[in-house]
N, C-alpha and C positions, 0 to 999 in steps of 0.2 A: 850079643844076646839081649833079649827083650826082657823088661821087668815085668813081674806080676803085678796085679792091682795092689797087693799088700806092700810089695816093694816100693811102689810109687810113693808111699808114705815115708820112705826112708830119708835119711839126712843127705845133705850135699856131699858129705864126706864119702858116703857109700857109692853115690853117683860117680864121683871122681875116680873111684878105683876101677869101675867098669867102663867109663867113658872119660878120656883125658880132657881136661878143661884147657882147651886151646883155641885161641881167636882165629877165626876164619871170616873176615869181614865180607867176602864176596862168595861165600860158600854156595855151592849148587848141588853138591852130592850129599846123600843122607848122612853119611859117616861124618863128613866135615860140619854139616849143619848140627848134628847131635853135639859135637865137640863145642861148637860156638855157643849153642844154648847153654850147656853146662859152664862154659866159660863166663857167661853173663850172670848165671845164677850164683856163681862163686865170687866173681870179681866186680860185678856191678850190683852189689847187694842192696836190696831194699827191704829185705825181710830177714828174720833170724835163720840160721842154717840148720834148723831142726827137722825141716820136712821139705818136700817138693810137690805140694798139692796143686791142683789145677790154676788157682790164682798166681802162685809163684811161677808155674810153668808158662803161663800166658806172658807175664811181664818179661821173663827171660827170653821167651820165643820172639816177642815184639821187639826187643832191643836187638836180637841178632838180625832180624829183617831190616831194622833201621840202619844197621851197618852197611848193608847192601845199598840201601836208598841213599845214604849220606855220600857214598862213593859216586853214585850216579848224579846226585844233586851237585857235587863239586865239579865233576866233569862237565855237566851241562852249563854251570855257572861260568866255568873257565872258557868253555867254548863260546858262549854268548859274549863274554868279554873280549876275546880275541877278534871275533868277526864283526862285532858291533852291528848287529842287525837292528832294524826298526823293531821295537818291543812294545807289546801290549801290556798295560797294568790295569787289572780288572778290580774295581773297588765295590765291595758289597758289605753291607752291615751283617749279613748273615751268610754262613756256610753250614748247611745241615749235612755233615760229612757221613754219619753213620760209622759203623765200626770199620777199622782200617785193615786188620790182619789179613782177613780172607781176600779183600780186594787188592792188597799189596802183593800177596804171594801169587794171586791169580794173574795180575798184570806182569809180574816178573816171570810168570810161567815156571813157577817151581813149587806148586801146590802139592804135587805128588812126592816130591823130595821131602818136603816138610812133613807130610803126613807119615812117611816112613820113619823120619828121624824122630818124631814124637812117639810113635809106637815103640821105638827102642827104649824110650824113657817112660813107657807105661801109660801113655795118654793118647786119646784120640783128638785129632785136630778139632773136630766139631765141638767137643767139650771144652777145649781150651779157648776157642773163639767166642764161646758164649760167656767168657769172663770178662770181656771187653765191654766197656760202657760207651754208649753213643756220646760223642763230643756234643756238648750242648752249646752250639754256636749259632743257633737259630731256632725258628719255631714254625716254619711252613715252606711252601713251594718256592718261594723266592730263594731261600738258602739251599734247597736241595738242587735247584736248577743251577745255581753258582757252582755247586760241587760237581755236577754233571759236566759243566763247561770246563772246569779244570782238568778232568779226566780226559776230555777231548782235545783240549789244548796240548797236553803232554803226549797223547797218543799221535797227534798229528804233527809233532816235532816243532810246534810253533813257539817262538820266543815270547813268552808270556809269564806273567806273575800274578798271583792273586794277593789282595790286601783285605784284612778284616779286623776284627776285634777279639780279643781273647777274654770272652765272657767266662767268669769264674762260676756262675751259677745258671746261665742261660735263661730260658723262660721259667719253667717250673716243671716239677714232677707231678703228674695227675694221679690222684687217689680217688677211688669211688666209694662212697659210704651211703648210708640210708639218706643222708642229707644231700647227696648228689656229688658234684665234683668238688674236690678239696685240693688246695694247691700247697705243695711243700717244696722246699729248696732242692734243686737240682744239684747232685754232688758228684758230677763227672771228674772233677779234679780233686776229690776228697783225698785220694792218694797222689797220684800223679799221672800225666800222659807220657807213655814211652815214645810217643812219635815226635815230640817237640824237641827243637834244638834251639836253646836260648842263645841269642846274639848279643852278648855283653858289649861288643864293639859298635852295635847298631842302636843308638839311643838319641833321641831328639827332644829338645824341650817343648812343652806345651804351656803356653801362657794363657791365663784367664784374668778377667778384671783389668786393672791398670788403666792407662790413658795414652793418648797419641801426642807425642812431641813434634813440633814443627821447627826445623832448623832455620838459620838466617837465609839459606839457599832455597827454602820452600820444601825441602825433602821432609818425609814424615817417618816416624819411628814409633812403634808400640812398645812402651815401658811400663815397669811397675807391675803391680798386681801379685799374683800367686803363680809359681811355676811348677809343673809336674814334669816327670821324665817318661817319654814314651820308649818302652824297651821292646825290641823285636824278638818274637818267637817264630821259628820257621818250622813248617811241617812239610817234608818232601812229598810230592805228588808223582808217582811213577806213570809213565806211559804204557800201554798194552803192548808188549813184545817189542819195545824200543829201548834204546840206551838213554833216552832223555827222561830226566825227572825235574820237574819244575817246583816252584815253591808256593805255598800258602803262607804268607807272612802276617802274622797276628800281633797287634800292638797291645801291650799291657801298661796301664798307667801306674807309675810309682811316685809316691809323694817324696819330695826332698825334705820339706819342712815336717818335723814330727807333729806339729799341731794342725797341719792342713787337712781338711776333710772334704774330699771331692763331693761327697753326697749333700753337703749343705746347700748346694745350688744345683743339684741334679734330681730334685724330686719330680719324677714324671717328665723331665725334659730330655730331649735328644741331643741338645747342643754339645755337651761335653764329650759324650761318645762319639758323635759324628766327627767332632774335631780331630780325633785320633786319626780318622781317615785322611785329614789334611797333612798328618805327618808323613803319609806316603809321598806327598809332593816333595818334602825335603829329601826323602830317601831316593826318589826318582831323579831329582836334580843332581844329587851327589852321585849316583851312578852314571848319569849323562856326562858329568865332568871327568869321572875316573876313567871312563873308557877313552876320553880324549887326551889323557896325559901322555906326554912324550910324542904326540902327533900334531897335526895342524891346529892352530888356535881355533876353539869352538866359536861358532856364530849362533846367537840365540835364535835366528830365523831358521836355523837347521833343526831346532829342538822338535818341532812337530814332524820332522822327517825321520826322527829316531824314536819318538815317544807317542804312544796312543794311550789315552786314559778313557776307560769305559765305566760310567756310573751306572751301577745296577739299582735303578729306581732312585728316588730323591733323597734317601737317607745320607749318601756321601756328598751332598751338594756343596758343602763347605769346602771341598777340594777346589772349587772354582775360585772363590775370593782369596784362598790361601795361596794358589799358584799365582794369582795377580799380586798378592802382598809380597811374595818372595821375589818376584821379578821386578816390581817397583821399588821396594825397600832395601832389599839385600843385594840385588844385582844392578840396581841403578838404571833400569830401563824406563823410557818415557811411557806414558799411558798408551799410546796407539800401538807401539811395538809390543808391549806387554799383552794388550788385548788381542792382537794379531796372533801371538804365540798361543795364548790360552784357548781362544776360539777355534784354532786349528788343531788343538791337542785333544780337547774334550769331546766325548759323544755320550749320549744319554738314552738309556732304556727305560720307557715307561711301562709300568706293570699293573696299572690300575686305572678305572675310571670312577671309583668310588670317591666321593667328595671328602669323606673322613680320612681317606688314605692319602690324598693329595696335600702333603704336609704344609701347614702354616705355622710359622714359628713367631712368637711374640717379639716385636720390635724392642720393646722395653728391656726384656731380658737379654736380648742379643747385644743392644748398646752396652749394657752393663758388663756382660761376660766377654764380648769380642768387639771392642770399640773400633779397631782398625778394620776388621771385616765388614763391619756395618758401613763404614765410610766408603769402602770400596763397592758394596752392593748398592748403596744410595747413588754412587757415581755411575754405575752400570745402568741403573734404572732411569737416571737422568738423561744419559746419552741415548738410551733406547727410545725414550719418549721424544726426545728432539729429532732423532732420525725419522720417526713416523710422521711427526708434525712437518718436517721438511720435505720428505720424499713421498709420503702417502697420505695426502691431506684427506682422501676419502675414508681413511681408517681412524681418524681422530676420535670419532664417537665411540669406538671400540677400546680406546686406550684404558679406561677404567677396568675393563676385564683382563687386559693384557699386561698391564705394568706390574712390576715385581713388588714394590711396597704398596700395600693396600691399607689405606687409612679411613676407609668409609665408615668404620666404626671407631670414632675418636677415643673410645674408652679402651679398645683392644686392637690397635694397629698391628698388622702382621706382615711377615715376609713370605710371599708365595714361592715356596721352593721349586715347584714344577715350572713356574714362569721363569725363574731364574736359570733352570737348566736349559729350557728351550731357547731363550735368548742367547745363552753363552755357548751352546754346543754347535758343532758343525754338522752333526747328524742326530736325529731323534728317531728311535724305532719303537714300534709295538712288537707284540710277541705272538700274534696269531693274525691271519688275514682279516677276519672280522673286527678284532680289536684295533688294528692299525687303521681300518677304514673309519672306525668310530672316532679315533684320535683326529683324523684328517677332516672328517665332516662335522664333528661335534666339539669334542673337547679342546682341540688346538686348531680349530678352523680358521681363526683370524690370522694366526701365524702362518698358516699355509698360503694365505694371500700374499704375505711378505716374502716367504722363502719356500716356494713350492718343491724345490729339490732337496730340502733339508730332511724330509720325512721318508722312512723306509719301513718295511715289514721284515721281521726275522722270526719266523715261526719256531717256537721252542722245540727242543728235542731232549732226549735222554740218553744216557750211556747204555749201550747194549751189554756192556761187560757186567756191571753191577745188576742191571734190571732183567737179565735173562741168562747170560752165561754162567754167572756165579750163583744167583739166587734160585735158579731153577735147572739144575744140571740135567735132570732126567729129560726134560723137554729139549734143552739145547743140544744133548747128545743125539737125539732123534733127528733134530734139524740138520746137524752136521752129517748124520748118516745118509739122509735123503738128498742132501745137496752136494754130497760127495766131497766134503771138505769144510773147513771152519772159517774160509774167507769172509763169511757173512758177519763175523764178529767185528770186522772194521769196515765192512762194506754192506750195510744193512739193506740196501736195495736188492741184493741177491736173495732175500727171502721171498720175493716175488716167484721164485722157482717152485716153491711149495705148492702154488696154485695147480701146478700140472698134476699133482698127486692128490687134489682135494676129494676125489672119489674113490682112492685106493683103499681097499679094505684092510690091507696089511698096515698101511700108515694110520688108519682109523683106530685100529686095535692098539697100536703102540702109543698113539696120542692119548687116548682115553686112559691107558694104564699109567702114563706119566701124570696125567691130570689127577687120577685117583690117589697116587702116591703123595702129591702135594696136598690134597684135600685131607687125607689121613693124618699127614703131619700137622696141618692147621687144626684139625679136630682135636688132636692131643694138646696142642698148645693152648687152645681155648679151654679145654678141660683143666689144665694146670693152673691157669691164671684166674679163671672165674668159677670153677666148679661145675659149669654147665656142660652136659654131655650133648654133643651134636652128631647128626648122622652124616657121614661123608657121601651117602647116596643121595641126600636132599640137594636141592638147588642152593649153592652158596652165593648169596646176594650181598654184596659188600659196598659200603660207602665210607671212605676214610679220607678225611681232610678237616681243615680247621672249622670249628663250629661257628657258623655265621648264618643269619637269616637269609642272606641272598643266595648261599649254597643250598638251602632249603632241606636240611636234615629234618625240618618239620613236616615237609611234604611226605618224606620217606615214612616217618613214624606214623603219621595219620593214615597212610596207605596200609601200614601194618595192622593198625587198630581196626580199620575197616575189614581187612582180610580175616582177623581174628573173630570179629563179630559175625561175619558170614559163616566161618567154619563152625562156630557155636550153633548157628541156626540150621545147619544143613542136616545134621544127624549122621549116623555111622555110614550109611550107604552113599550119601553125597560126598562125604570126606574122601572115601576111597578113591573117588575120581579126581580128587584135587592133586596138584603138584606140590609135594612136600618142599618147604622152603626154610632155610636158615638165613635170617636177616642180621647182618653185622654192621654195626656203626661204631666208628672210632674218630677221635679228634679232641683237641683241647679248645675250651672256651676260655677267652681272656678273663681274668679275675674280675674285672669290673663290667663285663658285658652280661648284664642281668638275664635278658631274654636268652641268650646263648646258653647260659648255665641252667635256665629252666628247661630247655630242650634236652641237655644231658640228663637232667632229672627224669623227665617224661620217658626217655628211651629206657632208662633203668627201671623205672616203675613199671612200664608196660611189659618189659621183658620179665620182670619178677613174677608177674601174674601169668603170663602166657607159658613160661618155661616150667611152672608147677601145676599147670592144668592138665590132669590125666586124660581128658578127652582129646586134647589137642596136641599132645607132646609128639606125636609121630607125624604131624603135619606142618607145624610152625614153631620156630624158635626165634627169639629176639635177643641178641647179645650186644652189649656195649663193651668194646675192647678198650681196656684202660691204657693210659700213657702211651698213646700212639706215637711212634717215632720211626726212624728209617729202618732199624732191625726189625721191628714188628711188621712193617710193610713188606719186607723181604720174605716173610712167612705168609702174610695175608694174599698178597697178589698172585703168586704162583697157584694158590689153592682156590681162587675165585672162579665161579662160573659167569656171574653177572655182575656188573659194576654200575653204580649210579652216579651220573654227572649231570645234575638235574638243576643247575643254577637258573635264576631268571635270565632269559635271553638278553645279551648285551651287557652283562655285568661281570663275567669272568673273563679276564684278559686272555688266558690261554688255557690253564691247566696243564699239568704234566702227568699227574696220576693216571688220567684217562689214556695216555700214551703207554704207560707201564702196563696197565691192564690189558690193553688191546694187544700189545706185543707178546703177552704171555697167553694169548689165545682166549681171553675173557671177553665175553660180549658186553656191549654197552647199551644201557638204557639212558637216553639223554635228550637235552634240548639242543637246538642249533645255536649254541653259545661257545665262544673261545674256540680252542682246537677241536672241539667236537665236529664242527663243520668240515674241517680238513680231513679228519680221521674217517668220517662218513664217506667223504668222496674217494678216499684212498682204498678202503676196505670193501666198499660197495654198499649201497643203500639197503639191500636185502639182508646185510649182516649187522644192522644197527637198528635198535628199537627207538624210534623217534616219537616224541610228543611235544606238546607245549606251544606257546606263542612264539613268534619270531621276533627278533630284536627290533625291527622297524614297526611291529605292531604294539610294542609295549606302551609307548607314550599314549596312543589313542585309548588302549584299554584302561590305563589308569585315569584317563579323563573321563571315560564313560563310567567307571566306578564312582568317581566324584559326583557325576550327574545322577546317580542312583539307578543306572541301567543294568547293573550286574545281577544276574539271577543264578544263585548257587545251585550246584548239582546236589540232588537229594543224598548221595552217597557222602559228599562232604559234610553235609549237616549231620548225617548219622554218626560220622566219626567224631565230630566235636561233641555231640550230645552224649555219646558213650563215655567219653572222658569226663564230662561234666556229672555224669551219673554217679561218679565215685567208683567205677569198676577197677580203677588202677590205684586206689588209696585216697587218702584224705587231703593230700597236698592241694594247696589252692592254685590251680592252673588258669584262673580267670585272666590275670594279666597277659598270659601268653596267647590264650585263645582270643582275647579282646583285640590283639594285634590284627587278627584276621577279620574283625568285625567293622561296622560302620562304613562310611563312604570316603572319609579323608580324616586327617588330623594327626598329630604326633602320637606314634605307637598304635595307630588304628588305620583302617582302610586297606589292609592288605597290600602294602606297597610292593611286596615281592611276588604277588600274583599267584599264591599258593592255591586259593580257591578257584582262580581262573583256569589253571592248568590241571586241577586235580581230576577231572573227568577223563581228559585225554591221557593223563598218567596211569590212571586205573585200567583204561582200555589197553594201553601198551603193556602194562603188566600181565594182562590177560593173555596177550600175544606171546609174551615170554613163557607162561605156563604151558601154552600149547606146543610151542617150539621145543621146550625141554623134554616133553614126552617123546618126541621123535628123535632118538639118540643119534641116528645116522645123520639127520639133518643138523642137529646141534654140533656134532664133532665137525662136520664139514664147514659150518660157519665159523667155528673156533679156528680151524686151520686157516681159512681165508682171512680171518682177522690178523693172525700173526704175518700172513703172507703179504698183506697190505701196508705193513708198518715201516717199510723202508725209508720213507720220508722223515720219520720222527726220531732219527738218530741225532744226538747232539753233535756227532762229527759233522754232519751236513750243516747244522746251524752255525757251528763255529767257523767252518770253511767259508760260509757266506759273510760272516762278520769279518773274518781276516781279509777277504778279498774286497768287500764292497764298503767296509766302514774303516777298518784299521790300516789297510794297506801293508800288511805283513806277509812274510813268506816263511815256509818251513826252514829250520836251521837244525838238521839232525846231528847228533854227536856221531862221529865216524867210529 
């Protein structure tokens, strides 16, 4: 019998009378699932037994799902241990997981059974899922990519493990006030995470400070200082409709000494957090030895044949000297043998060409914190320079740019972490074809002369499970119907079959209906969180990503300002011909990034004026979506008509939100940057709104600007003048607008070419307006966008990593 809404407020005692509290760890039938949920509500208590409201129901439900995951996790772990395949260990500072409940029951293919079980208990599964907080384990695309990759590794049955950090607070929770963005502590662990499995038997020491002792034999040992304990927390990651469940292992630092304060030397530095990644190396070595117990004696030369370590950008770089330290100091290997093992084990993914993101760490701080690691880094650098001097005399003049230790500024000598990664890795890859080409021709060009075979491209991808099947069920059901099956969920290339029906009126009607359902859901969400009422019939134009000048949210809002000005000047008859548009912008600005925070403030100020203008309310709305995260994206992306990916060409490594939008039938307006280039190739040039300078033109355009040759478009000048007029309030936007002025100089000279690209951007937006008026054309373009996204599955990306970098094969649990 099902409970009424009133009954759902009843005590656990009442629940137990109707539904026995019986443990069913691998339950798949609704009745067993119901009993297992009640069991956890009663015997895994985290709340008082006075009620069973949605929050209590979520935790009990999550724990019941975790039972199933742990069984699969254990089976997978034992299977890997028995067969001892070569295994990949993916090291990333961030994993932007999003909510896990819907994803887990979807991958386990038991969402219907859980929905039925929860109905028996008086709850809707959608209501329960809303009670889960996003895990704050990252702040941007890097972490979301890593999470997509784990999903694909599990789905492809690959022997792989993720390693990361158990952030207690993550980046921050963003609140919007009249002053703009405010940062408050993220509280995702305020209660607890039901998905974690703490591993009290997996704990490793982390040493800081101290000194290096040299024995009479010449061996070296790092001793003294302060010691923390790195404790492992595992989060099981299920594959889609497979028995495999791999692990995301997060490290948490625990102080042994009561008076030890980690933060006394971690003020704005990455070293201590990144060293937690180096504990992965101890864990990996322990697993390598464990799998050899009772078998033939292990040889260290075999280690790279059993272990592949992938560094997700430069943040986990200390894994390199840590592996060397363990091999040299603990295992007694000589330098040449330890270096051979390390350099055949480590691979490095570069995610940026931005100078500020290519990490450079203070030598002085690292010598103080990690003296043994610095000795090893110094030796790697010394031997690299000797190799170049000996074997590549023509490259000697390039050494100042290539060496790892940079002392060109004697007051601030640094360690170039990207250089250390390139020198130490067997493979270096970019994440889109354009990005990889830039790495080879510009950023790492000198290294390509030494090791031309070291560099590869691996265009990013996204998991079609979270980013279409689960977040946009109306559309995914239509796709399954027209493709006569759901095989596309694990073989995204099959989406190309939709192109055969691109002109079919029945599909057009179903497609438009699914889109309207998503738009209506999004409109309700915007009303609930901002109080702004938006019209689902208007064109939903969305830009969601970290706020940064190179991503050019400023170009977007300047375009909105000009659109508003023109609408005000048109009069009623002119406005009736306009395409109604709702512009949504979301993303976090780093707390110390002043201009980015000014952009957030400007978007909100512009929106406040436009949204309250009675003349314009039916034609334009501007909404800033606060506290952007994965769960918010799962509402925004299905409901979008147009998405803006408008970074200065050559500056976005790849982007993955562009793939998510395109997969959901959203059209893109964008530059030829990052993965935009490949998306446009795949979906067809006619289905992509292109504008802006190309990457190879950017240096010339910047130079021309410095020489005073830039002539601004009148529309650009109008938009700036309108802001300066005080139309959007009294806040002083001069510093932000000044960044677009002048010919060069710090904070001036329009380095990101907003003014250069503004006219072509506005022309492309006019093309968008005209296309949206033709509903048949727009729906066809939308269908072809989805149909062309087969390449952008993270399953494809991970298959390429597995074959071309890691050398691993599937190891499915029977």
